[in-house]
C-alpha positions in Angstrom: 85.7 81.9 92.9 82.5 83.6 91.8 80.4 86.2 93.6 76.8 85.3 94.6 74.0 86.7 92.3 73.1 90.4 92.8 71.3 93.2 91.0 73.3 96.1 89.7 72.7 99.8 89.7 74.9 102.6 88.4 73.6 106.0 89.6 75.0 109.2 88.0 74.4 111.5 90.9 74.7 111.5 94.7 70.9 112.0 94.9 70.3 108.8 92.8 72.8 106.8 94.9 71.2 107.9 98.1 67.7 107.0 96.8 68.9 103.5 96.0 70.6 103.1 99.4 67.5 104.2 101.1 65.3 101.8 99.0 67.5 98.7 99.7 68.9 99.6 103.1 71.3 97.0 104.5 70.8 94.8 101.4 72.8 97.2 99.3 76.6 97.6 99.0 78.4 100.5 97.5 81.1 99.8 94.9 83.8 102.4 94.6 87.3 101.1 93.8 86.2 97.6 94.7 89.6 96.6 96.1 88.1 95.3 99.3 84.5 94.6 98.2 85.3 92.4 95.1 87.4 89.9 97.0 84.7 89.7 99.7 82.1 89.0 97.0 84.2 86.4 95.4 84.7 84.6 98.7 81.0 85.0 99.4 81.7 86.8 102.6 79.5 89.6 101.3 76.1 88.8 99.8 74.3 92.1 98.8 71.0 92.1 97.1 72.1 95.0 95.0 75.4 96.5 94.1 75.4 100.3 93.9 78.2 101.3 91.6 79.1 105.0 92.2 81.9 105.2 89.6 79.8 107.2 87.2 79.3 110.0 89.8 82.1 112.2 88.5 81.2 115.0 91.0 82.7 112.9 93.8 86.2 112.8 92.3 88.2 116.0 93.0 91.0 117.6 94.9 90.5 121.3 95.6 91.5 123.9 98.1 88.8 125.9 99.9 89.8 128.2 102.7 92.1 126.4 105.2 91.1 122.9 104.0 92.0 120.7 101.1 88.9 118.9 100.1 89.1 115.5 98.6 86.1 113.8 97.0 85.4 110.3 98.3 85.7 108.8 94.8 89.1 110.3 94.2 91.6 107.6 93.3 94.5 107.0 95.6 96.8 107.4 92.6 95.4 110.9 92.0 96.3 111.8 95.6 99.8 110.4 95.1 100.3 112.3 91.9 99.0 115.6 93.2 101.6 118.4 93.8 99.0 120.2 95.9 98.6 117.3 98.3 102.3 116.9 98.6 102.7 120.6 99.4 99.6 121.2 101.5 98.9 117.9 103.2 102.3 116.1 103.1 101.2 113.4 105.7 98.5 112.2 103.3 100.8 112.2 100.4 103.5 110.3 102.3 101.1 107.7 103.7 99.2 107.0 100.4 102.3 105.5 98.9 102.2 102.7 101.5 98.7 101.7 100.3 99.0 98.3 98.5 100.7 98.5 95.1 100.3 100.9 92.1 97.6 98.6 90.6 95.6 98.9 93.8 96.0 102.7 94.1 95.0 103.1 90.4 91.5 101.8 91.4 91.3 102.3 95.1 89.5 105.4 96.4 90.1 107.6 99.4 86.5 107.3 100.5 86.4 103.5 100.0 89.4 102.9 102.2 88.0 105.0 105.0 84.5 103.5 104.7 85.9 100.0 104.8 87.7 101.0 108.0 90.3 98.2 108.1 92.2 98.6 111.4 95.5 98.1 109.6 94.9 100.6 106.8 96.9 103.8 106.5 94.3 106.4 105.7 92.3 106.0 108.9 95.4 106.8 111.0 96.1 109.8 108.7 92.7 111.4 109.2 92.9 110.7 112.9 96.3 112.4 113.2 95.2 115.4 111.1 91.8 115.6 112.7 90.2 115.8 109.3 86.5 116.2 108.8 84.5 113.5 107.1 81.4 114.6 105.3 78.5 112.1 105.1 75.4 112.5 103.0 72.2 110.8 104.0 68.4 111.1 103.9 68.5 114.0 106.3 71.2 115.9 104.4 74.9 116.3 105.1 76.7 116.0 108.4 80.3 116.4 109.3 82.0 113.9 111.5 85.3 113.8 113.3 87.5 110.7 113.0 86.5 109.7 116.6 82.8 109.9 115.6 83.3 108.2 112.2 85.3 105.1 113.3 83.3 103.1 115.7 85.0 99.6 115.8 86.5 96.8 113.8 85.5 97.3 110.1 82.7 99.5 111.4 81.9 103.2 111.0 79.1 105.6 111.8 77.7 105.2 108.2 74.1 104.0 108.2 72.8 101.8 105.4 71.4 104.9 103.5 74.5 107.0 104.1 77.3 107.8 101.7 80.7 109.2 102.5 81.1 112.1 100.0 84.2 114.2 101.1 87.2 114.4 103.4 88.4 117.9 104.5 92.1 117.9 105.4 93.6 120.9 107.3 96.4 122.6 105.4 99.9 122.3 107.0 101.6 125.5 107.9 105.3 126.3 107.9 105.8 125.6 111.6 104.3 122.1 111.4 106.0 118.9 110.4 104.6 115.4 109.9 105.7 111.9 109.2 104.3 108.5 108.5 106.2 105.2 109.0 105.2 101.6 109.1 106.6 98.1 109.0 105.0 95.3 106.9 106.1 91.8 106.2 106.3 92.6 102.5 106.0 95.8 100.6 102.3 96.4 99.8 101.0 94.2 102.7 99.0 95.8 105.5 101.2 97.2 108.2 102.0 95.2 111.3 102.2 98.7 112.9 102.0 102.1 111.3 102.4 105.6 112.9 101.3 109.0 111.8 102.8 112.0 113.7 102.1 115.7 113.5 104.1 118.3 115.5 103.7 122.1 115.5 106.8 123.9 116.6 107.0 126.9 118.9 110.6 128.0 118.9 112.4 125.0 120.4 109.3 123.5 122.1 106.5 121.3 120.9 103.4 123.6 120.6 101.0 120.8 119.6 101.4 117.1 119.0 99.2 114.4 117.5 100.1 110.8 117.2 98.0 108.0 115.7 98.6 104.3 115.2 97.3 101.7 112.8 97.4 97.9 113.2 97.2 98.0 117.0 93.5 98.2 117.7 90.0 97.9 116.2 90.5 101.2 114.4 93.0 104.1 114.3 94.3 104.7 117.8 95.2 108.2 119.1 97.9 108.4 121.7 96.5 111.2 123.7 98.5 110.8 126.9 101.7 110.9 124.9 100.4 114.0 123.1 99.9 115.7 126.4 103.3 114.7 127.5 104.9 116.3 124.5 103.0 119.6 124.4 104.9 122.6 125.8 108.1 120.7 126.3 111.5 121.4 124.8 112.0 119.0 121.9 114.8 116.5 122.6 115.4 112.9 121.6 114.8 111.9 125.2 111.4 113.5 125.2 110.4 111.8 121.9 111.6 108.4 123.3 109.7 108.9 126.5 106.5 109.9 124.6 106.9 106.9 122.3 107.3 104.5 125.3 104.2 106.1 127.0 102.2 105.6 123.8 103.2 102.0 123.3 102.6 101.1 127.0 99.0 102.0 126.7 98.3 100.1 123.5 96.4 96.8 123.5 97.3 95.3 120.1 96.1 92.0 118.8 98.3 89.0 118.4 98.0 86.8 115.3 100.1 84.6 113.0 102.1 87.6 111.8 103.1 89.1 115.1 102.5 88.8 118.8 100.9 91.5 120.8 104.2 92.3 122.5 106.1 92.5 119.3 103.5 95.0 118.0 103.8 97.0 121.2 107.6 97.1 121.0 107.5 98.0 117.3 105.1 100.8 118.0 107.5 102.4 120.5 110.3 102.3 117.9 108.2 103.6 115.1 106.6 106.4 117.2 110.0 107.7 118.2 111.2 107.7 114.6 108.0 109.4 113.4 108.3 112.1 116.1 111.9 112.8 115.3 111.3 113.1 111.6 108.2 115.3 112.1 110.2 117.6 114.4 113.0 118.0 111.8 110.4 118.7 109.1 108.8 121.4 111.2 112.1 123.3 111.1 113.2 122.3 114.6 116.8 121.9 115.4 118.3 118.5 116.1 119.8 118.1 119.6 
């Protein structure tokens, strides 16, 4: 398989990249890690007029703490996140989930921003940013704007990014000592996209759930927040029965797709099992007592 012909540009700054994207509009595609785009090119499912390769923009590859956020540049390789002691300590949900992304060869080239901008509904990172309520920083002709996950993800393989926009940074809130998180998923083979994945974040207040966030991957057109289940958890004494009830509530409201890999009902049942597991693990990691 060979890609269709295209022009190639390799800007060395965000400003140069934005100028190219504004010039070519929807006829341009951004190349970061290329783990999704290159197969689409080879199968001729994508036919850009120009490929804007941002790999020379070193200013977009970093992991740094500023205030109460860990800022990750959009061009940061997934392997760099996996190897970061700071990510593991400060944003453990991101560190745990990143190891489910493909295989080491994929993570060596794949980027944090590329995965989020591609917005595959079965990908891990969209569910992580949804559960953490991370900020996504987008640069465009009018300057920078900061979007929530709900604003950024708009549908199947679709985001709020306009043709002249570039995702430049993700800002993750730091996890405090009373908060626990967990990411679990089931895939047909290691490295495959998950049939269902769950990201859970619980903040403990003594023996009760002070705050809860629960997000799914693989069960909708994008990351799915289980807001009714979150409300059911908040302020309640943490017990296995509560977590099981919240997991059933979350799964009952899902409308997952069915395909050759799993039926919709199988995904719904699996979501309930994984959500309960994720909540129990997150509670233990918050320092909560087992009952």
